[in-house]
C-alpha positions as CSV (number, residue, x, y, z in Angstrom):
1,M,0.0,0.0,0.0
2,T,1.3,3.4,-0.9
3,Q,1.4,6.4,1.4
4,R,-1.3,8.0,-0.7
5,E,-3.6,5.0,-0.5
6,L,-3.1,4.8,3.3
7,S,-3.7,8.5,3.7
8,Q,-7.0,8.2,1.8
9,L,-8.0,5.2,3.8
10,L,-7.4,6.9,7.1
11,G,-8.5,10.4,6.0
12,V,-5.2,12.0,6.9
13,S,-2.6,13.9,4.8
14,Q,0.1,12.1,3.0
15,S,2.6,14.2,4.9
16,A,1.2,12.7,8.2
17,I,2.0,9.3,6.9
18,Q,5.5,10.4,6.0
19,M,6.0,11.8,9.5
20,W,4.9,8.5,11.0
21,E,7.3,6.6,8.8
22,S,10.2,8.8,9.7
23,Q,9.2,8.6,13.4
24,G,8.7,12.4,13.4
25,S,5.3,11.9,15.0
26,L,2.9,9.1,16.0
27,P,-0.5,8.2,14.7
28,S,-3.5,8.9,17.0
29,L,-4.9,6.0,19.0
30,E,-7.9,6.0,16.6
31,N,-5.6,5.7,13.5
32,L,-3.5,3.0,15.2
33,A,-6.7,1.0,15.7
34,R,-7.7,1.6,12.1
35,I,-4.3,0.5,10.7
36,A,-4.3,-2.6,12.9
37,S,-7.8,-3.5,11.8
38,Y,-6.8,-3.0,8.1
39,R,-3.7,-5.2,8.6
40,K,-5.9,-7.8,10.5
41,E,-3.7,-7.6,13.6
42,T,-4.2,-6.4,17.1
43,T,-3.5,-2.9,18.1
44,E,-1.1,-4.2,20.7
45,S,1.0,-6.0,18.1
46,L,1.1,-2.9,15.9
47,V,2.2,-0.8,18.8
48,A,4.9,-3.3,19.7
49,Y,6.2,-3.1,16.2
50,L,6.1,0.7,16.1
51,F,7.9,0.9,19.4
52,A,10.6,-1.6,18.6
53,R,13.2,1.2,19.0
54,P,15.6,1.7,21.9
55,L,13.8,2.4,25.2
56,E,15.3,5.8,25.5
57,S,14.0,6.8,22.1
58,Q,10.6,5.5,23.0
59,A,10.4,7.4,26.2
60,T,11.5,10.6,24.6
61,T,9.0,10.3,21.7
62,V,6.1,9.4,24.0
63,M,6.9,12.2,26.4
64,E,7.1,14.7,23.5
65,Q,3.8,13.5,22.2
66,V,2.1,13.6,25.7
67,S,3.5,17.1,26.4
68,Q,1.7,18.4,23.2
69,M,-1.7,16.8,24.0
70,S,-4.6,18.9,25.2
71,M,-6.4,18.1,28.4
72,L,-9.2,16.4,26.4
73,E,-6.7,14.2,24.5
74,L,-4.9,13.3,27.8
75,G,-8.2,12.3,29.3
76,E,-9.1,10.1,26.3
77,L,-5.6,8.5,26.4
78,S,-5.9,7.9,30.1
79,R,-9.4,6.2,29.6
80,A,-8.1,4.1,26.7
81,I,-5.1,2.9,28.8
82,S,-7.4,2.2,31.8
83,D,-9.9,0.3,29.6
84,R,-7.2,-1.8,28.0
85,M,-5.5,-2.6,31.3
86,F,-8.9,-3.6,32.8
87,A,-9.5,-5.8,29.8
88,L,-6.1,-7.5,30.1
89,L,-6.5,-8.0,33.8
90,S,-10.0,-9.5,33.3
91,K,-8.8,-12.3,31.1
């Protein structure tokens, strides 16, 4: 799939796809879920693949992304993490 095809599928710009590929930014949780669904894999496996970088780099990237989030986005992220943790613990 080309960047253009993926950008059309997700409804994002082609430059957003380029940023994700160059690790200049990360897709939103919603887009991660859409990509995983399209690839017929779990969101967890996609995230594991995306974060298969050195731990320091991961922490820096995540903290940069979190520091740029609005309070609403932080709340949504917190709820998504809590929901996923509850689901995992409930298995």
